TIMI-2910 file (N, C-alpha, C, CB; in pm, 1 decimal, decimal comma, always signed):
<rs>
+----------+----------+----------+----------+----------+----------+----------+----------+----------+----------+----------+----------+------+
!      n_x !      n_y !      n_z !     ca_x !     ca_y !     ca_z !      c_x !      c_y !      c_z !     cb_x !     cb_y !     cb_z ! resn !
+----------+----------+----------+----------+----------+----------+----------+----------+----------+----------+----------+----------+------+
!    +73,9 !   -104,6 !    -31,5 !    -85,8 !    -14,4 !    -14,4 !    +68,2 !    +84,1 !    +33,5 !   -275,1 !    -76,4 !   +142,1 !  Met !
!    +43,9 !   +238,3 !    -58,2 !   +131,8 !   +376,2 !    -74,8 !    +41,4 !   +390,2 !    +46,0 !   +132,1 !   +500,2 !   -229,4 !  Asp !
!   +148,9 !   +453,8 !   +133,3 !   +104,8 !   +509,4 !   +307,1 !    +30,8 !   +650,9 !   +279,7 !   +272,0 !   +546,5 !   +432,9 !  Pro !
!    +84,1 !   +715,5 !   +166,3 !    +34,0 !   +890,7 !   +143,5 !   -106,9 !   +890,9 !   +107,9 !   +118,1 !   +981,8 !     +5,9 !  Lys !
!   -151,5 !   +805,6 !    +22,8 !   -275,6 !   +747,0 !    -60,3 !   -370,5 !   +674,9 !    +32,0 !   -228,4 !   +640,0 !   -177,0 !  Ser !
!   -335,1 !   +564,4 !    +64,5 !   -396,7 !   +476,7 !   +124,1 !   -429,7 !   +382,7 !    -36,7 !   -528,8 !   +546,9 !   +228,1 !  Gly !
!   -436,6 !   +371,6 !   -132,6 !   -461,9 !   +289,9 !   -225,6 !   -343,2 !   +178,9 !   -270,0 !   -501,4 !   +374,5 !   -327,3 !  Lys !
!   -393,7 !    +58,2 !   -296,9 !   -236,6 !    -34,7 !   -330,0 !   -248,7 !    +25,2 !   -451,4 !   -218,1 !   -233,5 !   -331,5 !  Pro !
!    -74,9 !    -61,1 !   -428,3 !    +48,3 !    -11,6 !   -578,9 !    -33,2 !   -128,5 !   -679,4 !   +294,1 !    -64,0 !   -549,7 !  Leu !
!    -56,5 !    -31,5 !   -814,9 !    -88,0 !   -154,9 !   -916,9 !    +43,8 !   -198,5 !   -969,4 !   -188,9 !   -113,4 !  -1049,3 !  Pro !
!     +5,6 !   -351,0 !  -1013,6 !    +40,6 !   -478,9 !  -1047,0 !   +118,4 !   -423,4 !  -1177,2 !    -89,4 !   -592,9 !  -1064,7 !  Leu !
!   +225,9 !   -502,9 !  -1251,4 !   +212,9 !   -509,1 !  -1388,4 !   +227,4 !   -613,9 !  -1394,2 !   +281,1 !   -443,9 !  -1471,4 !  Phe !
!   +121,3 !   -651,7 !  -1520,8 !    +78,1 !   -778,2 !  -1561,3 !   +128,6 !   -778,8 !  -1698,2 !    -74,6 !   -803,3 !  -1547,6 !  Asn !
!   +279,9 !   -861,1 !  -1742,0 !   +253,4 !   -863,8 !  -1873,4 !   +195,0 !   -954,7 !  -1933,8 !   +338,6 !   -851,6 !  -1928,6 !  Pro !
!    +83,7 !  -1049,3 !  -1894,1 !     -9,8 !  -1185,2 !  -1962,0 !   -132,5 !  -1060,9 !  -1974,0 !    -55,2 !  -1371,7 !  -1829,1 !  Leu !
!   -105,7 !   -953,9 !  -1880,5 !   -285,6 !   -929,4 !  -1932,0 !   -257,0 !   -840,6 !  -2080,6 !   -408,6 !   -799,0 !  -1783,9 !  Ala !
!   -159,3 !   -748,2 !  -2093,1 !   -124,5 !   -660,9 !  -2195,8 !    -94,0 !   -811,5 !  -2325,8 !    +35,2 !   -538,0 !  -2137,9 !  Ile !
!    -39,3 !   -937,2 !  -2313,6 !    -39,6 !  -1002,7 !  -2454,8 !   -155,3 !  -1073,2 !  -2490,3 !    +67,3 !  -1096,9 !  -2471,8 !  Trp !
!   -278,8 !  -1063,4 !  -2366,4 !   -390,3 !  -1123,9 !  -2430,9 !   -466,1 !   -960,8 !  -2530,0 !   -508,9 !  -1210,6 !  -2281,3 !  Thr !
!   -478,4 !   -896,5 !  -2412,4 !   -492,2 !   -767,8 !  -2480,4 !   -454,5 !   -774,4 !  -2657,4 !   -385,1 !   -662,0 !  -2395,8 !  Glu !
!   -335,2 !   -752,8 !  -2657,6 !   -252,4 !   -739,4 !  -2799,6 !   -323,4 !   -856,9 !  -2888,6 !    -62,7 !   -770,0 !  -2781,1 !  Ile !
!   -352,2 !   -974,8 !  -2814,4 !   -377,7 !  -1101,4 !  -2919,0 !   -537,4 !  -1103,1 !  -2929,0 !   -312,3 !  -1268,3 !  -2855,3 !  Ala !
!   -629,5 !  -1052,7 !  -2853,6 !   -782,6 !   -956,5 !  -2864,9 !   -760,3 !   -921,8 !  -2989,2 !   -814,3 !   -808,3 !  -2760,6 !  Leu !
!   -692,9 !   -799,5 !  -2999,1 !   -688,5 !   -686,3 !  -3110,4 !   -690,7 !   -725,5 !  -3203,5 !   -598,0 !   -604,6 !  -3123,7 !  Lys !
!   -538,4 !   -787,3 !  -3227,9 !   -508,0 !   -863,5 !  -3352,1 !   -642,4 !   -951,5 !  -3423,0 !   -386,0 !   -969,1 !  -3309,0 !  Ser !
!   -669,9 !  -1092,4 !  -3354,7 !   -785,1 !  -1155,7 !  -3389,7 !   -926,6 !  -1089,0 !  -3419,3 !   -798,6 !  -1236,7 !  -3296,7 !  Gly !
!   -947,5 !   -975,4 !  -3338,0 !  -1068,8 !   -894,3 !  -3412,1 !  -1036,0 !   -819,9 !  -3567,5 !  -1114,2 !   -764,5 !  -3302,1 !  Thr !
!   -948,8 !   -838,7 !  -3566,9 !   -875,3 !   -730,6 !  -3675,4 !   -870,9 !   -803,0 !  -3803,5 !   -709,5 !   -682,2 !  -3633,9 !  Ala !
!   -792,0 !   -913,9 !  -3794,5 !   -833,0 !  -1017,9 !  -3869,7 !   -944,4 !  -1115,9 !  -3937,5 !   -794,2 !  -1056,8 !  -3831,6 !  Met !
!  -1032,5 !  -1093,3 !  -3792,6 !  -1190,8 !  -1168,5 !  -3881,3 !  -1268,9 !  -1018,7 !  -3879,5 !  -1315,1 !  -1334,1 !  -3760,2 !  Leu !
!  -1240,9 !   -920,9 !  -3894,8 !  -1294,4 !   -819,1 !  -3985,1 !  -1238,7 !   -824,2 !  -4080,9 !  -1295,4 !   -699,2 !  -3953,2 !  Glu !
!  -1166,4 !   -805,7 !  -4113,5 !  -1071,3 !   -815,2 !  -4205,0 !  -1134,2 !   -918,0 !  -4364,9 !   -937,4 !   -887,3 !  -4110,0 !  Ala !
!  -1148,6 !  -1073,6 !  -4286,0 !  -1188,8 !  -1182,7 !  -4336,2 !  -1339,6 !  -1129,9 !  -4369,5 !  -1166,8 !  -1309,5 !  -4238,4 !  Ala !
!  -1425,3 !  -1101,1 !  -4317,6 !  -1556,8 !  -1041,5 !  -4305,5 !  -1585,9 !   -950,9 !  -4409,3 !  -1573,3 !   -974,9 !  -4183,2 !  Gln !
!  -1507,5 !   -802,8 !  -4397,9 !  -1481,9 !   -768,8 !  -4542,8 !  -1446,1 !   -797,3 !  -4654,5 !  -1440,6 !   -720,5 !  -4553,3 !  Ala !
!  -1404,1 !   -899,0 !  -4676,8 !  -1329,0 !  -1009,1 !  -4765,8 !  -1465,7 !  -1066,2 !  -4858,1 !  -1242,0 !  -1152,0 !  -4653,8 !  Ala !
!  -1536,6 !  -1144,2 !  -4743,0 !  -1642,8 !  -1184,0 !  -4807,2 !  -1756,1 !  -1130,1 !  -4867,6 !  -1676,0 !  -1240,8 !  -4751,3 !  Val !
!  -1698,1 !  -1030,0 !  -4825,7 !  -1861,1 !   -989,8 !  -4840,0 !  -1895,1 !   -869,1 !  -4967,9 !  -1915,5 !   -913,5 !  -4672,3 !  Thr !
!  -1745,1 !   -836,9 !  -5000,1 !  -1700,9 !   -737,0 !  -5093,6 !  -1598,0 !   -759,2 !  -5196,3 !  -1659,6 !   -638,7 !  -5025,5 !  Arg !
!  -1582,7 !   -883,9 !  -5270,3 !  -1525,6 !   -956,8 !  -5335,4 !  -1441,3 !   -870,6 !  -5464,2 !  -1626,1 !  -1055,7 !  -5367,1 !  Pro !
!  -1383,2 !   -873,9 !  -5496,4 !  -1327,5 !   -801,4 !  -5579,9 !  -1262,0 !   -895,2 !  -5669,6 !  -1247,6 !   -706,7 !  -5520,7 !  Gln !
!  -1217,9 !   -900,8 !  -5860,5 !  -1118,7 !   -951,0 !  -5882,1 !  -1016,3 !   -906,8 !  -5864,5 !  -1118,2 !   -980,2 !  -5959,4 !  Ala !
!   -892,3 !  -1012,3 !  -5840,7 !   -775,0 !  -1002,8 !  -5814,5 !   -702,5 !   -909,4 !  -5895,1 !   -729,0 !  -1113,9 !  -5815,9 !  Thr !
!   -613,2 !   -808,7 !  -5924,6 !   -549,2 !   -751,6 !  -5988,8 !   -409,2 !   -791,5 !  -6030,2 !   -559,8 !   -660,7 !  -5941,4 !  Lys !
!   -354,4 !   -830,7 !  -6136,0 !   -191,0 !   -865,9 !  -6112,3 !    -95,0 !   -811,0 !  -6267,8 !   -174,6 !  -1076,9 !  -6086,8 !  Val !
!    -19,9 !   -718,0 !  -6137,7 !   +103,4 !   -706,7 !  -6259,0 !   +167,2 !   -770,7 !  -6371,7 !   +191,7 !   -701,6 !  -6216,8 !  Ala !
!   +152,3 !   -676,8 !  -6470,4 !   +268,3 !   -773,3 !  -6603,6 !   +406,4 !   -721,0 !  -6592,4 !   +225,3 !   -741,5 !  -6798,3 !  Val !
!   +524,7 !   -742,3 !  -6559,8 !   +648,8 !   -657,3 !  -6606,6 !   +645,2 !   -690,8 !  -6774,2 !   +813,4 !   -713,0 !  -6520,1 !  Leu !
!   +711,8 !   -591,3 !  -6860,3 !   +731,4 !   -653,8 !  -6959,6 !   +858,8 !   -676,0 !  -6983,8 !   +677,8 !   -606,3 !  -7046,7 !  Pro !
!   +892,9 !   -738,4 !  -7080,8 !  +1037,2 !   -792,2 !  -7114,9 !  +1166,9 !   -710,8 !  -7132,3 !  +1027,5 !   -855,6 !  -7234,0 !  Asp !
!  +1112,6 !   -586,3 !  -7126,8 !  +1239,6 !   -517,2 !  -7121,8 !  +1312,7 !   -397,6 !  -7025,8 !  +1237,1 !   -473,7 !  -7229,9 !  Ala !
!  +1255,4 !   -470,7 !  -6902,0 !  +1228,0 !   -436,1 !  -6791,2 !  +1317,8 !   -558,8 !  -6729,8 !  +1072,3 !   -417,8 !  -6762,8 !  Gly !
!  +1315,3 !   -672,1 !  -6744,5 !  +1331,1 !   -812,5 !  -6704,0 !  +1515,0 !   -817,2 !  -6723,9 !  +1223,2 !   -934,8 !  -6820,2 !  Ala !
!  +1591,6 !   -874,7 !  -6614,1 !  +1663,3 !   -900,8 !  -6613,1 !  +1716,7 !  -1029,7 !  -6773,2 !  +1650,1 !   -913,1 !  -6480,3 !  Pro !
!  +1841,7 !  -1019,4 !  -6823,1 !  +1880,8 !  -1134,7 !  -6955,4 !  +1870,6 !  -1270,1 !  -6910,5 !  +2043,1 !  -1124,6 !  -7017,0 !  Pro !
!  +1817,5 !  -1339,9 !  -6975,0 !  +1840,3 !  -1479,5 !  -6950,4 !  +1947,7 !  -1521,9 !  -6953,7 !  +1786,4 !  -1551,7 !  -7016,2 !  Arg !
!  +2019,3 !  -1610,4 !  -6884,7 !  +2139,7 !  -1687,9 !  -6860,6 !  +2109,0 !  -1791,2 !  -6962,7 !  +2164,1 !  -1743,4 !  -6705,5 !  Lys !
!  +2205,9 !  -1783,7 !  -7045,7 !  +2218,9 !  -1973,4 !  -7145,1 !  +2306,3 !  -2034,6 !  -7080,8 !  +2285,5 !  -1992,4 !  -7328,3 !  Ser !
!  +2214,6 !  -2188,8 !  -7106,7 !  +2309,1 !  -2308,8 !  -7063,4 !  +2465,3 !  -2336,1 !  -7119,8 !  +2232,0 !  -2432,7 !  -7102,6 !  Ala !
!  +2498,7 !  -2395,6 !  -6999,6 !  +2677,0 !  -2365,5 !  -7054,6 !  +2624,3 !  -2521,2 !  -7129,9 !  +2869,9 !  -2359,4 !  -6892,5 !  Pro !
!  +2771,5 !  -2506,6 !  -7261,2 !  +2732,8 !  -2612,0 !  -7394,1 !  +2810,8 !  -2755,4 !  -7378,7 !  +2789,2 !  -2537,4 !  -7558,2 !  Thr !
!  +2777,6 !  -2842,7 !  -7372,6 !  +2855,2 !  -2974,1 !  -7334,6 !  +2922,6 !  -2988,8 !  -7377,9 !  +2826,3 !  -3075,3 !  -7334,6 !  Lys !
!  +3038,7 !  -3052,3 !  -7373,4 !  +3179,9 !  -3074,4 !  -7425,0 !  +3155,4 !  -3181,9 !  -7431,2 !  +3304,9 !  -3041,4 !  -7359,3 !  Leu !
!  +3250,8 !  -3249,9 !  -7590,5 !  +3216,0 !  -3415,5 !  -7592,1 !  +3341,2 !  -3444,0 !  -7576,9 !  +3143,5 !  -3496,1 !  -7728,0 !  Ser !
!  +3353,1 !  -3579,3 !  -7571,2 !  +3449,1 !  -3638,6 !  -7435,1 !  +3562,6 !  -3659,6 !  -7515,2 !  +3398,0 !  -3795,7 !  -7342,0 !  Lys !
!  +3576,6 !  -3619,4 !  -7600,3 !  +3773,4 !  -3571,6 !  -7684,1 !  +3807,1 !  -3449,5 !  -7621,8 !  +3790,1 !  -3522,5 !  -7895,9 !  Ser !
!  +3692,0 !  -3348,2 !  -7604,5 !  +3711,0 !  -3202,5 !  -7554,7 !  +3767,0 !  -3203,8 !  -7427,4 !  +3583,0 !  -3121,1 !  -7547,5 !  Ala !
!  +3696,0 !  -3275,1 !  -7344,3 !  +3655,0 !  -3285,3 !  -7198,3 !  +3834,1 !  -3356,8 !  -7180,2 !  +3475,1 !  -3409,0 !  -7152,8 !  Arg !
!  +3832,8 !  -3442,9 !  -7265,8 !  +4023,7 !  -3500,1 !  -7223,9 !  +4106,8 !  -3413,6 !  -7236,3 !  +4104,2 !  -3613,5 !  -7317,5 !  Lys !
!  +4086,4 !  -3323,6 !  -7364,3 !  +4149,7 !  -3248,5 !  -7364,5 !  +4195,3 !  -3120,6 !  -7275,9 !  +4122,1 !  -3242,2 !  -7439,6 !  Ala !
!  +4085,9 !  -3118,0 !  -7221,9 !  +4091,2 !  -2943,8 !  -7096,2 !  +4153,9 !  -3041,3 !  -6999,2 !  +3890,3 !  -2835,0 !  -7010,6 !  Arg !
!  +4104,9 !  -3155,1 !  -6968,1 !  +4172,2 !  -3226,2 !  -6823,1 !  +4341,6 !  -3270,2 !  -6879,9 !  +4058,1 !  -3408,2 !  -6762,8 !  Lys !
!  +4386,0 !  -3310,9 !  -6994,5 !  +4491,7 !  -3312,6 !  -6996,6 !  +4598,5 !  -3164,8 !  -7022,7 !  +4491,9 !  -3408,4 !  -7075,8 !  Asn !
!  +4487,9 !  -3056,8 !  -7036,5 !  +4586,0 !  -2900,9 !  -7060,1 !  +4607,5 !  -2855,0 !  -6887,2 !  +4466,8 !  -2735,5 !  -7173,8 !  Ala !
!  +4532,0 !  -2896,9 !  -6814,4 !  +4528,3 !  -2834,9 !  -6683,2 !  +4646,5 !  -2938,8 !  -6596,4 !  +4351,5 !  -2835,8 !  -6615,2 !  Ser !
!  +4637,1 !  -3073,7 !  -6618,1 !  +4726,4 !  -3097,6 !  -6533,7 !  +4879,2 !  -3071,9 !  -6604,2 !  +4697,2 !  -3236,9 !  -6482,4 !  Ser !
!  +4888,5 !  -3017,8 !  -6738,5 !  +5020,7 !  -3007,4 !  -6782,3 !  +5065,6 !  -2883,9 !  -6691,7 !  +5034,6 !  -2987,1 !  -6948,6 !  Arg !
!  +4967,6 !  -2799,5 !  -6686,8 !  +4979,6 !  -2644,7 !  -6615,4 !  +5059,5 !  -2633,2 !  -6497,9 !  +4842,0 !  -2588,1 !  -6567,2 !  Ala !
!  +5011,5 !  -2750,4 !  -6438,5 !  +5058,8 !  -2781,7 !  -6286,3 !  +5132,8 !  -2869,1 !  -6279,6 !  +4969,3 !  -2816,1 !  -6192,9 !  Arg !
!  +5228,1 !  -2847,4 !  -6213,5 !  +5352,6 !  -2942,9 !  -6185,6 !  +5321,8 !  -3057,9 !  -6087,4 !  +5475,8 !  -2858,7 !  -6122,3 !  Pro !
!  +5280,1 !  -3183,1 !  -6079,1 !  +5296,4 !  -3261,7 !  -5982,2 !  +5364,8 !  -3319,3 !  -5878,7 !  +5283,5 !  -3304,0 !  -6008,9 !  Arg !
!  +5367,0 !  -3264,2 !  -5777,7 !  +5412,7 !  -3346,1 !  -5636,5 !  +5368,2 !  -3446,0 !  -5650,8 !  +5373,6 !  -3305,8 !  -5500,7 !  Gly !
!  +5536,4 !  -3524,8 !  -5573,1 !  +5551,9 !  -3670,0 !  -5519,2 !  +5587,2 !  -3681,3 !  -5365,7 !  +5668,1 !  -3743,7 !  -5600,4 !  Arg !
+----------+----------+----------+----------+----------+----------+----------+----------+----------+----------+----------+----------+------+
</rs>
């Protein structure tokens, strides 16, 4: 008790604050869902033109077996092998 006023000190309850926030957000979601049901509208979708799109990447070309072997041999010649 506060000796000057004679009233008990107020208690801080975080659970009450959390409960109030949860109820308010639930009410807001319910109201939004009800508004969406009562006023259905067609969904609008924006289409970006190709000019603003990033360029497409081309797939790497496949090398023939002989070209892969030549590349492997060339890379092994460039590095000396240590034994």
